[in-house]
C-alpha positions in Angstrom: 187.9 46.3 -77.9 187.1 46.7 -74.2 188.1 50.2 -73.1 189.2 50.5 -69.4 187.2 53.0 -67.4 189.0 56.3 -66.6 189.1 56.7 -62.8 188.5 60.5 -62.6 185.5 60.3 -65.0 184.0 57.5 -62.9 184.5 59.7 -59.8 182.9 62.6 -61.6 179.8 60.6 -62.5 179.5 59.2 -58.9 179.8 62.7 -57.3 177.5 64.7 -59.7 174.4 64.2 -57.4 176.2 65.6 -54.3 178.9 68.1 -55.5 178.4 71.4 -57.3 182.0 72.3 -58.1 184.9 70.1 -59.2 188.6 71.1 -59.2 190.3 68.8 -61.7 194.1 68.8 -61.6 197.0 66.6 -62.7 197.5 65.4 -66.3 194.7 67.5 -67.7 196.5 68.1 -71.0 196.8 64.4 -71.7 194.8 62.4 -74.2 192.1 60.0 -72.9 190.9 56.7 -74.4 187.2 56.7 -74.7 184.6 54.5 -76.5 182.7 56.3 -79.2 179.4 55.0 -80.6 179.0 55.1 -84.4 175.9 54.3 -86.4 176.4 52.3 -89.7 173.6 52.3 -92.3 173.4 49.2 -94.4 171.5 49.4 -97.7 170.2 46.0 -99.0 168.4 45.7 -102.4 166.1 42.8 -103.6 164.5 42.3 -107.0 161.2 40.5 -107.8 160.4 39.2 -111.3 156.9 38.8 -112.9 155.3 35.5 -114.1 155.9 36.4 -117.8 158.6 38.1 -119.8 156.3 41.2 -120.1 155.9 41.5 -116.4 157.5 44.6 -114.9 160.5 44.3 -112.5 160.2 45.9 -109.1 163.1 46.8 -106.7 162.7 47.3 -103.0 165.4 48.7 -100.6 165.8 47.7 -97.0 167.6 50.0 -94.5 169.4 48.5 -91.5 171.3 50.4 -88.9 173.8 49.0 -86.5 175.8 50.7 -83.7 179.4 50.0 -83.3 181.8 51.1 -80.6 185.4 52.1 -81.3 188.1 53.4 -78.9 189.7 56.8 -79.7 192.2 59.0 -78.1 190.7 62.4 -77.4 191.5 65.5 -75.4 190.0 66.2 -72.0 187.0 68.3 -73.2 185.9 65.5 -75.6 186.3 62.8 -72.9 184.4 65.0 -70.5 181.6 65.5 -73.0 181.3 61.8 -73.9 181.0 61.0 -70.3 178.5 63.7 -69.3 176.2 63.3 -72.3 175.5 59.7 -71.1 173.9 61.4 -68.1 171.6 63.5 -70.3 173.8 66.6 -70.3 172.9 68.7 -73.3 176.1 70.8 -73.7 179.1 72.3 -72.0 180.1 75.9 -71.7 183.9 76.3 -72.0 185.6 79.4 -70.7 189.3 80.4 -70.8 190.9 83.9 -70.2 192.0 84.1 -73.9 189.1 82.9 -76.1 186.3 83.8 -73.6 183.2 81.7 -73.6 182.1 79.1 -76.2 179.7 76.2 -76.5 180.9 72.6 -76.7 180.2 70.7 -78.9 180.1 73.4 -81.5 177.0 72.0 -83.2 173.9 74.0 -84.2 171.5 72.3 -81.8 173.7 72.7 -78.7 174.8 76.3 -79.8 171.1 77.4 -80.3 170.0 75.9 -77.0 172.8 77.5 -75.0 172.3 80.8 -76.7 168.6 80.9 -75.8 169.1 79.7 -72.2 171.9 82.1 -71.3 171.4 84.9 -73.8 174.8 84.5 -75.4 176.2 86.7 -78.1 178.7 84.5 -79.8 180.9 86.1 -82.5 182.9 83.6 -84.4 181.9 81.0 -81.9 183.2 82.9 -78.9 182.1 85.7 -76.5 184.5 87.7 -74.3 183.1 88.2 -70.8 184.4 89.7 -67.6 184.8 87.8 -64.4 181.8 89.5 -63.0 179.7 88.3 -66.0 181.2 84.9 -65.6 180.1 84.7 -61.9 176.5 85.7 -63.0 176.6 83.0 -65.7 177.8 80.5 -63.0 174.9 81.4 -60.8 172.3 81.1 -63.6 173.8 77.8 -64.8 173.5 76.3 -61.3 169.8 77.0 -61.2 169.0 76.1 -64.8 166.2 73.5 -65.0 165.4 73.3 -68.7 168.5 71.3 -69.6 171.4 69.7 -67.9 174.7 71.6 -68.7 178.1 72.3 -67.1 180.6 75.1 -67.1 184.3 74.3 -67.6 186.8 77.0 -66.6 190.0 76.2 -68.3 193.5 77.7 -67.4 192.1 78.5 -64.0 195.7 78.3 -62.7 196.4 81.6 -64.5 194.0 83.4 -62.2 196.1 84.6 -59.2 195.4 82.5 -56.1 197.2 84.5 -53.3 195.1 87.0 -51.5 197.6 89.8 -51.9 197.7 89.2 -55.7 194.0 89.2 -56.3 192.4 92.3 -57.6 189.0 93.4 -56.3 187.2 91.9 -59.3 189.1 88.6 -59.0 188.4 88.4 -55.2 184.7 89.0 -55.7 184.7 86.4 -58.5 186.1 83.7 -56.2 183.8 84.7 -53.3 180.8 84.5 -55.7 182.0 81.0 -56.8 182.3 79.9 -53.2 178.8 81.2 -52.4 177.3 79.5 -55.5 179.0 76.2 -54.6 177.3 76.3 -51.2 173.9 77.5 -52.3 173.4 75.5 -55.5 171.1 72.5 -55.3 170.7 69.4 -57.4 168.0 69.7 -59.9 165.8 67.6 -62.2 165.5 69.0 -65.8 161.9 69.6 -66.9 162.6 68.1 -70.3 164.2 64.8 -69.4 163.5 64.2 -65.7 165.6 61.6 -64.1 167.5 61.7 -60.8 168.6 65.0 -59.3 172.1 66.2 -60.3 174.0 69.4 -60.2 174.8 71.6 -63.2 178.4 71.7 -62.1 181.3 74.1 -62.5 184.6 72.3 -63.4 187.9 74.1 -62.7 190.8 72.8 -64.8 194.1 73.6 -63.0 197.7 72.3 -63.1 197.7 71.8 -59.4 194.9 71.9 -56.9 196.7 74.6 -54.8 196.5 77.0 -57.8 193.1 78.1 -56.6 192.7 80.1 -53.3 193.0 77.6 -50.5 189.9 79.1 -48.7 187.8 78.3 -51.8 188.8 74.7 -52.1 188.9 73.9 -48.4 186.0 75.8 -46.9 183.2 74.4 -49.1 181.9 70.9 -48.6 180.4 71.1 -52.1 183.8 71.4 -53.9 185.3 68.1 -54.9 188.9 67.6 -56.0 189.7 65.1 -58.8 193.2 64.2 -59.8 193.9 63.1 -63.4 196.7 60.6 -62.9 199.1 59.1 -65.4 197.6 56.1 -67.2 198.2 52.7 -65.6 199.4 49.6 -67.4 195.9 48.5 -68.5 195.1 51.9 -70.0 198.5 52.1 -71.8 198.0 48.6 -73.1 194.5 49.6 -74.5 196.1 52.7 -76.1 198.9 50.6 -77.6 196.4 48.3 -79.2 194.6 51.3 -80.6 197.8 52.8 -82.1 199.4 49.5 -83.2 197.9 49.4 -86.7 199.7 52.7 -87.5 203.1 51.1 -87.2 204.8 49.6 -90.3 204.4 45.9 -90.6 201.7 45.5 -88.0 199.0 44.5 -90.5 201.2 41.7 -91.9 202.6 40.4 -88.6 201.3 37.2 -87.0 199.5 37.2 -83.6 202.6 36.4 -81.5 204.6 39.3 -83.0 201.7 41.6 -82.5 201.3 40.6 -78.9 205.0 41.1 -78.2 204.9 44.5 -79.9 202.0 45.6 -77.7 203.8 44.3 -74.6 207.0 46.1 -75.4 205.1 49.3 -76.3 203.2 49.2 -73.0 206.1 48.3 -70.7 208.5 50.8 -72.4 206.2 53.7 -71.7 205.8 53.2 -68.0 205.1 56.6 -66.4 204.2 58.3 -69.7 201.0 59.9 -70.8 198.8 58.7 -73.6 199.7 61.8 -75.5 203.3 60.5 -75.3 202.2 57.2 -76.9 200.6 59.1 -79.7 203.8 61.2 -80.2 205.9 58.0 -80.3 203.6 56.6 -83.0 203.9 59.9 -85.0 207.7 59.8 -84.5 207.9 56.2 -85.7 205.9 57.1 -88.8 208.2 59.9 -89.7 211.3 57.9 -89.1 209.8 54.8 -90.9 210.2 52.6 -87.9 208.2 49.4 -87.8 207.0 47.1 -85.1 210.4 45.6 -84.7 211.8 49.0 -83.9 209.4 49.9 -81.1 212.2 50.1 -78.5 214.2 52.5 -80.7 211.0 54.6 -81.1 210.5 54.8 -77.4 214.1 55.6 -76.7 214.1 58.3 -79.4 211.2 59.9 -77.7 212.8 59.7 -74.2 216.3 60.9 -75.0 215.7 62.7 -78.3 218.2 60.7 -80.3 217.6 58.0 -82.9 221.2 57.0 -83.3 222.1 54.4 -80.6 225.9 54.1 -79.9 225.2 51.0 -77.9 224.2 49.1 -81.0 227.2 50.0 -83.2 229.2 47.1 -84.6 232.5 49.0 -83.9 231.7 49.1 -80.2 231.6 45.3 -79.9 234.9 45.1 -81.7 236.4 47.8 -79.3 235.2 46.0 -76.2 236.4 42.6 -77.6 239.9 44.1 -77.8 239.6 46.3 -74.7 241.4 44.2 -72.1 244.9 45.2 -73.0 243.9 48.8 -73.6 242.4 49.1 -70.1 245.2 47.4 -68.3 247.7 49.8 -70.0 245.9 52.6 -68.2 244.7 50.9 -65.0 247.6 48.7 -63.8 247.4 45.8 -61.4 243.6 45.5 -61.2 243.0 42.4 -63.3 240.0 41.1 -61.4 238.3 44.5 -61.4 238.9 45.0 -65.1 237.5 41.5 -65.9 234.3 42.2 -63.9 233.9 45.7 -65.4 234.2 44.3 -68.9 231.6 41.6 -68.1 229.1 44.3 -67.1 230.0 46.4 -70.1 229.4 43.5 -72.5 226.1 42.8 -70.8 225.1 46.4 -71.4 226.0 46.3 -75.1 224.0 43.1 -75.5 221.0 44.8 -73.8 220.9 42.1 -71.2 220.9 44.5 -68.2 218.0 43.5 -65.9 217.1 40.5 -68.2 216.2 38.4 -65.1 213.4 40.8 -64.3 210.0 40.8 -66.0 210.5 44.3 -67.2 214.0 45.8 -67.0 214.2 47.8 -70.2 214.2 51.2 -68.5 217.1 50.6 -66.1 220.5 52.1 -66.8 222.7 50.3 -69.2 225.1 49.4 -66.5 225.7 50.1 -62.8 229.2 49.8 -61.3 230.2 50.4 -57.7 234.0 50.8 -57.6 235.3 50.2 -54.1 238.8 50.0 -52.7 241.8 52.0 -51.5 242.6 55.5 -52.6 244.7 56.0 -55.7 244.4 52.6 -57.2 242.6 53.5 -60.4 238.9 53.8 -59.7 238.4 57.2 -61.3 240.9 56.3 -64.0 238.9 53.2 -65.0 235.7 55.3 -65.3 237.6 57.7 -67.7 238.9 54.7 -69.6 235.4 53.2 -70.0 234.2 56.6 -71.3 237.1 56.7 -73.8 236.3 53.2 -74.9 232.6 53.7 -75.4 232.3 57.3 -76.5 235.8 58.0 -77.9 236.6 60.8 -75.4 237.4 60.4 -71.8 236.1 63.9 -71.1 232.6 62.8 -72.2 231.8 61.5 -68.7 229.6 63.4 -66.2 231.3 63.7 -62.8 229.7 64.7 -59.6 231.9 65.0 -56.4 229.4 63.8 -53.8 231.3 65.5 -51.0 229.7 68.7 -52.3 226.3 67.2 -51.4 226.9 66.3 -47.8 224.0 68.5 -46.6 220.4 67.6 -47.2 219.5 71.0 -48.8 222.1 70.5 -51.5 219.8 68.0 -53.2 218.2 71.2 -54.7 221.5 71.6 -56.7 221.5 68.0 -57.9 217.8 67.6 -58.7 216.3 71.1 -58.8 214.5 73.1 -56.1 210.9 72.2 -55.3 208.1 74.3 -56.9 207.7 77.7 -55.1 211.4 77.9 -54.1 214.0 80.2 -55.6 215.5 78.6 -58.7 213.1 75.8 -59.1 212.6 76.6 -62.8 216.3 76.1 -63.5 216.2 72.3 -63.0 218.9 70.2 -61.4 222.6 69.8 -62.3 222.2 66.0 -62.7 218.9 66.0 -64.5 219.9 68.8 -66.9 223.3 67.1 -67.7 221.6 63.7 -68.5 219.0 65.4 -70.7 221.8 67.1 -72.6 224.0 63.9 -72.8 221.6 60.9 -72.6 224.4 58.6 -73.8 227.1 59.0 -71.2 229.0 57.6 -68.2 227.9 59.3 -65.0 230.4 59.2 -62.2 229.4 59.8 -58.6 232.7 60.1 -56.8 233.0 59.2 -53.1 229.3 58.3 -52.8 229.4 57.6 -49.1 230.0 61.4 -48.4 226.6 62.3 -49.8 223.7 63.0 -47.4 221.5 59.8 -46.9 218.4 61.7 -48.1 220.2 62.4 -51.4 221.1 58.7 -51.7 217.4 57.9 -51.6 217.0 59.5 -55.0 219.2 56.8 -56.5 216.6 54.2 -55.7 214.3 55.5 -58.5 217.3 55.9 -61.0 218.5 52.3 -60.4 215.0 50.8 -60.5 213.2 52.8 -63.1 216.0 54.6 -65.0 214.4 58.0 -64.7 214.2 61.0 -62.4 211.9 64.1 -62.3 213.3 67.5 -61.3 211.7 70.4 -59.6 210.2 71.7 -62.9 208.4 68.4 -63.4 210.7 67.4 -66.4 211.9 63.8 -66.5 215.4 62.8 -67.2 215.9 59.3 -68.5 219.0 57.3 -67.4 218.2 54.2 -69.6 221.2 54.9 -71.9 223.8 55.7 -69.2 226.4 53.8 -67.3 226.3 54.8 -63.6 229.6 54.5 -61.7 229.8 55.0 -58.0 233.2 55.2 -56.3 233.9 54.7 -52.6 236.6 54.1 -50.0 234.2 52.2 -47.8 235.8 49.2 -46.1 239.4 50.4 -46.0 238.9 51.9 -42.6 236.2 50.9 -40.1 235.0 52.0 -36.7 235.3 49.7 -33.7 232.9 49.4 -30.8 234.4 52.5 -29.2 234.1 54.6 -32.3 237.8 54.5 -33.1 238.8 54.4 -36.7 241.1 51.5 -37.6 242.5 50.0 -40.8 240.4 47.1 -42.0 242.7 46.0 -44.8 246.3 46.9 -45.6 248.9 46.5 -48.4 250.1 43.0 -48.5 246.7 41.4 -47.9 245.6 38.9 -50.5 243.0 40.1 -53.0 240.5 37.6 -51.7 240.9 39.0 -48.2 240.6 42.6 -49.4 237.5 41.8 -51.5 235.7 39.9 -48.7 236.4 42.6 -46.0 235.5 45.5 -48.3 232.2 43.9 -49.4 231.3 43.0 -45.8 232.0 46.6 -44.7 229.9 48.0 -47.6 227.0 45.8 -46.7 227.2 46.8 -43.0 227.3 50.5 -44.0 224.2 50.4 -46.1 222.3 47.9 -43.9 223.1 49.2 -40.4 224.5 52.7 -40.5 222.3 54.1 -43.2 219.4 51.6 -42.7 219.0 51.5 -46.5 219.5 47.9 -47.5 217.2 48.5 -50.5 219.8 50.7 -52.1 222.5 48.0 -51.7 220.0 45.5 -53.2 219.6 47.8 -56.2 223.3 47.9 -56.8 223.3 44.1 -56.5 226.5 42.2 -57.3 227.9 45.1 -59.3 230.4 45.9 -56.6 233.9 45.9 -58.1 236.7 45.8 -55.4 240.1 47.2 -56.3 243.2 45.8 -54.6 246.2 47.7 -53.2 248.9 48.2 -55.8 251.9 45.8 -55.5 255.5 46.9 -55.6 255.8 45.6 -59.2 252.8 47.6 -60.3 254.0 50.7 -58.4 257.3 50.4 -60.4 255.3 50.5 -63.6 253.3 53.5 -62.4 256.5 55.2 -61.4 258.1 54.7 -64.9 254.9 56.0 -66.6 254.9 59.1 -64.4 258.7 59.6 -65.1 258.0 59.5 -68.8 255.3 62.1 -68.4 257.9 64.4 -66.6 260.4 63.8 -69.5 257.7 64.6 -72.1 256.8 67.9 -70.3 260.5 68.9 -70.1 260.7 68.3 -73.9 257.5 70.2 -74.7 258.1 73.2 -72.4 261.8 73.6 -72.1 263.1 71.6 -75.1 265.3 69.5 -72.8 265.9 65.8 -72.9 265.9 64.1 -69.5 268.5 61.5 -68.6 269.6 59.8 -65.4 271.7 56.7 -64.5 270.0 53.6 -63.3 271.3 54.1 -59.8 269.6 57.5 -59.5 266.4 56.0 -61.0 266.5 53.1 -58.5 267.0 55.5 -55.5 264.1 57.7 -56.7 261.9 54.6 -57.2 262.7 53.5 -53.6 261.8 57.0 -52.2 258.5 57.1 -54.2 257.3 53.5 -53.5 258.2 53.1 -49.8 254.6 53.5 -48.7 251.9 52.0 -51.0 248.9 52.7 -48.8 248.0 55.7 -50.9 248.2 53.9 -54.3 249.3 55.4 -57.5 248.3 58.9 -56.3 250.7 58.5 -53.4 253.5 57.5 -55.9 252.8 60.7 -57.8 252.8 62.8 -54.7 256.2 61.4 -53.7 257.6 61.9 -57.2 256.5 65.5 -57.0 258.2 66.0 -53.6 261.4 64.0 -54.3 262.0 64.9 -57.9 259.8 67.5 -59.6 260.2 70.1 -57.0 264.0 69.9 -56.6 264.3 69.6 -60.4 262.3 72.7 -61.0 264.4 74.6 -58.3 267.7 73.5 -59.9 266.6 74.4 -63.4 265.3 77.8 -62.2 268.8 78.7 -61.1 270.4 77.6 -64.4 270.9 79.4 -67.7 269.1 77.1 -70.1 269.5 78.9 -73.4 271.3 76.7 -75.9 271.0 73.6 -73.7 269.4 70.4 -75.1 269.9 67.8 -72.4 269.8 67.6 -68.6 271.2 64.6 -66.7 270.4 64.0 -63.1 273.5 62.5 -61.6 272.7 62.4 -57.9 270.1 62.9 -55.2 271.0 64.3 -51.8 269.1 65.4 -48.8 270.1 67.9 -46.1 267.8 68.8 -43.2 264.8 67.2 -45.2 265.6 69.4 -48.2 266.1 67.3 -51.3 268.6 68.5 -53.9 269.6 67.2 -57.3 272.9 67.3 -59.0 272.5 68.2 -62.7 274.6 68.3 -65.8 273.5 70.4 -68.7 274.6 69.9 -72.3 
């Protein structure tokens, strides 16, 4: 197979003639796909017979050797060695603060040569040396002419980089390294000749800034190489290499194999090659075959093999969900229908099906817009109850708490170097803990625009990386945004005016609200790309009608009666005339939706009822009847009968 070239290794080979030190950062703990040469010895025998039966038989053996190339996933040290030995490097010296110094590869020829050239005293393959001895070794290596070699300093990030943190020995070590980088010269080994190249020192760090800034910036001979995450071509090559380890691959036809490699490659966007190896190991342990590659990738991402989205009972629940939802969210038939359509699409794994690759996007995205108190949050709870069996299983974020730009540190985690960066973010931590969930972002328009930018990556790629560098995957979540945008708008003078009002037809409300939302994202925020990611998933809620308000009122009144029974062991009763008067008081203004009905019920009934019961002796009473409602100087009173 053709192995794609690794960019940082190509850059290293290109810069070896002109750079003496290399700072290698990024994904240094990843695996790398390299081509390894292997020699195969073929033995062929041939027999010759004499002219008579008494002639002796002779046998000759022919030896043929062929060189084959195979791709293998290897750690950085092996990838580095395979690359440098092609440039006639004889060995590497590896140093880290724990094991000390050792020779790579650990073979007799390389070990003996390194021991002779640098007077090494290896015990059990390693030699502990001080930083002062390491700087002397560095100087000697840079001038060595008998053999090409390189020094690799691993875990260099663990050496303090700030001047005030450096001990005298550490400071002298870095100064010596800087001096050596400037005074070293490219050499031609006496043994092999060839073009001049440095015997380089390679520093392996997590981040380039982990070394003192003056060391990396003040020397023209220090080059920085970044080991990036593998691109599509590299992941595809690795997937081809790992594919035979999956159950059923060897028996599958060419089309199935091609589809498997495609799914494996696309599903691991943004992952390391080590992650692909781990997914393969996980699939082997879980007995997952090539048809289950999406489950294997998902299991690696979210840490759960069981997928509630594929349960048969969920399809049955959603099929019968219309009545269940409208019992809890009254008067929003168009919104319920559209929400169920999006939910069915999520269950059938058809989210983003129109895109070439949409498997990493969230299961569903809903933007609930409309007046206050009409059931937006209640529908989010109902969906959670429907899918996960518990309405409290949803993750709710009140976006009014994130109105300032700096509050993004709470949501996503502080950047490295800031206080609390190692704690992660509230959002990323919550999704990692509950990867299968409904995530509600309440009143999204109140969040700072810079925070809204973070949702671009979630909506497009289904993942988000926090300040610690840990990635949270949103591919198994339903994201719900709620907003009151479009109910009120600002005119040319900046005055706030009502855009839609109770009594408008649903078509009018939907058109005006959608138009206002579009104008908000396009012109006020200047972020049309965020609106484009949300797409046609905007679900507009209507004002509640008088009929629906009556149903909401009756439901709330039943809740009051149930609370009286549970807390005070009293049955509530009232004549129809009292009920009708109370209904009229509570539904006079429907601009605040069901929440407004509840607020009026509290003021006109629950407060005076509590006041009246507080003054009564309730012991031995089992029934309370409200016979009249009166109002004096805006103080509402109830007339009660206790029995």
